[in-house]
C-alpha positions as CSV (number, residue, x, y, z in Angstrom):
1,M,5.2,29.6,-2.9
2,V,5.5,26.2,-4.7
3,V,7.9,26.0,-7.6
4,D,7.8,22.7,-9.6
5,G,11.5,21.9,-10.4
6,R,10.8,18.4,-11.8
7,A,10.3,19.5,-15.4
8,V,12.8,22.3,-15.6
9,P,15.8,22.5,-13.3
10,V,16.3,25.5,-11.1
11,P,20.1,26.0,-10.9
12,D,20.1,28.7,-8.2
13,P,17.2,28.1,-5.9
14,A,18.6,30.4,-3.1
15,G,18.9,33.3,-5.5
16,L,15.4,32.5,-6.9
17,A,14.0,32.6,-3.4
18,R,15.5,36.0,-2.7
19,I,14.0,37.4,-5.9
20,L,10.5,35.8,-5.8
21,C,9.9,36.1,-2.1
22,D,10.6,39.8,-2.0
23,R,7.3,41.6,-1.4
24,K,8.2,44.7,-3.3
25,E,10.0,43.5,-6.4
26,G,9.0,39.8,-6.5
27,V,5.8,37.8,-5.9
28,G,6.0,37.9,-2.2
29,A,6.2,34.9,0.1
30,D,7.5,33.6,3.5
31,T,8.9,30.5,1.9
32,L,9.8,29.1,-1.5
33,L,9.0,25.3,-1.8
34,L,11.0,23.7,-4.6
35,L,9.6,20.3,-5.7
36,H,11.8,17.4,-6.8
37,R,11.1,13.7,-7.5
38,S,11.4,11.4,-4.5
39,E,12.2,7.7,-4.2
40,E,10.6,7.5,-0.8
41,A,7.5,9.7,-1.0
42,D,5.1,11.3,-3.6
43,L,7.3,14.4,-3.7
44,L,10.5,15.8,-2.2
45,V,10.6,19.5,-1.3
46,R,13.5,21.8,-0.6
47,I,12.6,24.8,1.6
48,F,14.1,28.2,1.1
49,N,13.6,31.3,3.2
50,P,13.4,34.8,1.6
51,D,17.0,35.5,2.5
52,G,18.1,32.4,0.5
53,S,18.9,30.2,3.5
54,E,17.6,26.7,3.3
55,G,15.3,25.2,6.1
56,E,15.0,21.6,7.2
57,M,11.3,21.4,7.6
58,S,8.1,23.5,7.3
59,G,4.7,22.2,8.7
60,N,2.6,24.6,6.6
61,G,4.9,24.1,3.7
62,T,4.6,20.3,3.6
63,R,0.8,20.6,4.0
64,S,0.7,23.0,1.1
65,V,2.8,20.7,-1.1
66,A,0.6,17.8,-0.1
67,G,-2.5,19.8,-1.1
68,Y,-0.9,20.9,-4.3
69,F,-0.3,17.2,-5.1
70,L,-3.8,16.1,-4.1
71,A,-5.5,18.9,-6.1
72,G,-3.5,18.0,-9.2
73,E,-1.7,14.9,-10.2
74,G,-2.9,13.1,-7.1
75,A,-6.6,14.0,-7.6
76,G,-8.8,11.2,-6.5
77,R,-6.3,10.1,-3.7
78,E,-7.0,10.7,-0.1
79,S,-3.4,10.9,1.2
80,A,0.1,12.0,0.2
81,T,3.7,11.8,1.6
82,V,6.2,14.6,1.4
83,E,10.0,14.2,1.9
84,T,12.2,16.9,3.3
85,V,15.8,16.7,4.6
86,A,14.2,16.2,8.1
87,G,12.3,13.1,7.0
88,V,9.0,12.0,5.4
89,S,5.7,13.4,6.6
90,S,2.3,11.9,5.8
91,H,-0.9,14.0,5.0
92,R,-4.5,12.8,4.9
93,L,-7.3,14.7,3.1
94,I,-10.2,15.2,5.4
95,R,-12.6,17.2,3.1
96,R,-12.7,19.7,0.3
97,E,-14.6,23.0,0.4
98,G,-14.3,24.4,-3.1
99,R,-10.6,25.2,-3.7
100,R,-9.8,24.8,0.1
101,L,-8.5,21.4,1.2
102,F,-8.6,20.5,4.9
103,I,-5.6,18.2,5.7
104,A,-4.4,16.3,8.7
105,S,-0.6,16.2,8.8
106,K,1.5,13.9,10.8
107,I,4.4,16.0,12.1
108,L,7.7,14.6,13.3
109,A,7.8,13.9,17.0
110,P,9.4,16.8,19.0
111,R,13.0,16.3,20.2
112,F,14.1,18.0,23.4
113,E,17.8,18.4,24.4
114,P,18.5,17.2,27.9
115,D,18.6,20.8,29.2
116,G,16.2,22.1,26.6
117,L,13.5,23.5,29.0
118,D,13.7,26.9,30.7
119,Q,17.2,28.0,29.8
120,E,17.9,31.5,31.0
121,I,19.3,34.0,28.4
122,T,20.1,37.7,28.7
123,L,18.9,40.1,26.1
124,S,18.6,43.8,25.7
125,D,15.1,43.7,27.3
126,G,16.4,41.6,30.3
127,K,16.5,37.9,31.3
128,F,14.2,35.4,29.7
129,L,13.5,31.7,30.0
130,V,13.7,29.9,26.6
131,S,12.8,26.3,25.9
132,A,14.5,24.7,22.9
133,V,12.9,21.9,20.9
134,S,13.3,20.5,17.4
135,I,10.3,19.7,15.1
136,G,12.7,18.8,12.3
137,N,13.9,22.5,12.6
138,P,15.0,24.4,15.7
139,Q,12.3,26.2,17.8
140,A,12.9,28.5,20.8
141,V,9.7,28.9,22.9
142,L,9.0,31.7,25.3
143,L,6.0,31.4,27.6
144,E,6.7,34.4,29.8
145,G,8.1,37.9,29.7
146,W,7.1,38.8,26.2
147,T,4.6,41.5,25.3
148,E,3.0,43.0,22.2
149,E,5.6,45.7,22.3
150,N,8.8,43.7,22.8
151,W,8.4,40.3,21.0
152,R,9.9,41.5,17.7
153,R,13.0,42.8,19.4
154,I,13.2,39.5,21.4
155,G,12.7,37.4,18.3
156,R,15.4,39.3,16.4
157,E,17.9,38.6,19.2
158,V,17.0,35.1,20.1
159,E,17.2,34.0,16.4
160,V,21.0,34.6,16.3
161,H,21.7,33.9,20.0
162,P,24.9,31.8,20.6
163,L,22.7,29.2,22.2
164,F,21.5,28.5,18.6
165,P,24.6,28.1,16.4
166,H,22.3,27.5,13.3
167,R,19.9,30.2,14.2
168,T,16.4,29.4,15.4
169,N,12.7,30.1,14.9
170,V,11.1,31.8,17.9
171,D,7.6,31.1,19.3
172,F,5.8,33.4,21.7
173,V,3.1,31.5,23.6
174,Q,0.0,32.5,25.6
175,V,-1.9,29.8,27.3
176,V,-5.5,30.9,26.9
177,A,-7.0,27.7,28.3
178,R,-6.0,24.1,28.7
179,N,-7.3,23.4,25.2
180,H,-6.3,26.7,23.5
181,L,-3.0,28.4,22.8
182,R,-2.2,31.7,21.1
183,V,1.1,31.8,19.3
184,V,3.0,34.8,17.8
185,L,5.8,33.9,15.5
186,W,9.3,35.1,14.5
187,E,10.7,32.9,11.7
188,R,14.4,32.3,11.1
189,G,15.5,34.1,7.9
190,V,12.1,35.8,7.6
191,G,11.1,37.8,10.7
192,P,7.5,38.1,11.9
193,V,5.1,35.7,10.1
194,E,1.4,35.2,10.4
195,A,1.5,31.4,10.8
196,S,3.9,28.4,11.1
197,G,3.1,24.8,11.4
198,T,6.3,23.8,13.0
199,G,6.2,26.9,15.2
200,A,2.8,26.0,16.5
201,S,4.1,22.4,17.0
202,G,7.0,23.6,19.0
203,A,4.8,25.9,21.1
204,F,2.4,23.0,21.8
205,A,5.3,20.5,22.5
206,V,6.7,22.8,25.2
207,A,3.3,23.6,26.8
208,R,2.5,19.9,26.8
209,R,5.8,18.9,28.3
210,K,5.2,21.4,31.1
211,A,1.6,20.0,31.6
212,L,0.0,23.3,30.7
213,V,-2.4,21.9,28.1
214,E,-4.4,18.8,27.2
215,R,-3.5,16.3,24.5
216,K,-5.6,18.1,21.9
217,V,-5.8,21.9,21.5
218,R,-6.6,24.7,19.0
219,I,-3.9,27.1,18.2
220,T,-4.7,30.6,17.2
221,M,-2.2,32.6,15.1
222,E,-2.5,35.8,13.2
223,G,-3.1,33.9,10.0
224,G,-5.7,31.6,11.3
225,E,-6.4,28.7,13.5
226,I,-5.3,25.0,13.5
227,E,-5.9,22.0,15.6
228,M,-2.9,20.1,17.2
229,E,-3.0,16.7,18.8
230,E,-0.4,14.5,20.6
231,I,-0.4,11.1,19.0
232,E,1.6,8.0,19.9
233,D,4.6,8.7,17.6
234,G,4.4,12.4,16.9
235,L,2.0,15.3,16.5
236,L,-1.1,15.6,14.3
237,L,-1.7,19.0,12.8
238,T,-5.0,19.8,11.1
239,G,-5.5,22.8,8.9
240,W,-6.3,23.9,5.4
241,M,-4.5,25.0,2.3
242,E,-5.8,26.8,-0.7
243,E,-4.3,27.6,-4.1
244,V,-4.3,31.4,-4.7
245,F,-2.9,31.7,-8.2
246,R,-0.5,30.1,-10.7
247,G,2.1,31.9,-12.8
248,V,5.0,31.3,-15.2
249,M,8.6,32.5,-14.6
250,N,10.8,33.2,-17.6
251,R,14.6,33.5,-18.1
252,E,14.5,37.3,-17.6
253,I,13.4,36.6,-14.0
254,T,15.7,33.8,-13.1
255,G,18.6,34.8,-15.4
256,K,19.4,31.1,-16.0
257,G,16.5,29.7,-18.0
258,S,12.8,29.3,-17.7
259,A,10.9,27.4,-15.0
């Protein structure tokens, strides 16, 4: 959900995220993307989870913001840059199909801790090997031991494990072929989600580091499919965004003025 905070300030974005992301009493979303002016990029975005916590980076979120810009004030342009607290990402428009924009997004290069691969942790379901990687935000990747029955329990426990003092996103990976991954996602501050750009990036980065996949793969998630490619100074994620609807918030919703 994109909220443009450039014209009207949003004094309590964490509270607004808790209200609007609620799927019963609000609009319903996995993330609130609050836009600001940027001195380094076309837009600056702050990223808030439904529980009000603030995230550092969102692959799908920055692609959505880039598409919002290219479909609106940046119409006629072929690229956009988006700033987050994790850095500036670049996004190139590939083609338009009606309201759907296909965008290639350059994602920050993955960062591994020295002992980041295959750390053993003990959970209620037993012992598991977890690989830790940062894609601007923390990712914990599991390649083995998870099932359709236990991954939600595992995700809930790994998110708050002492190994991750700031909590973590959790990515469950199945290597379908050397050019195809399936990824199931537990997002920090959210729970199960249908798709995540940084989650898919973390899954690919670990699989690539362990030589399980080629330089370019397709990644299947519940919410759809993307392409991921390792490039010289990062990762290239190709997928689409589409505006679903627009609305107006009033002071009765926010409690502190209209937006």
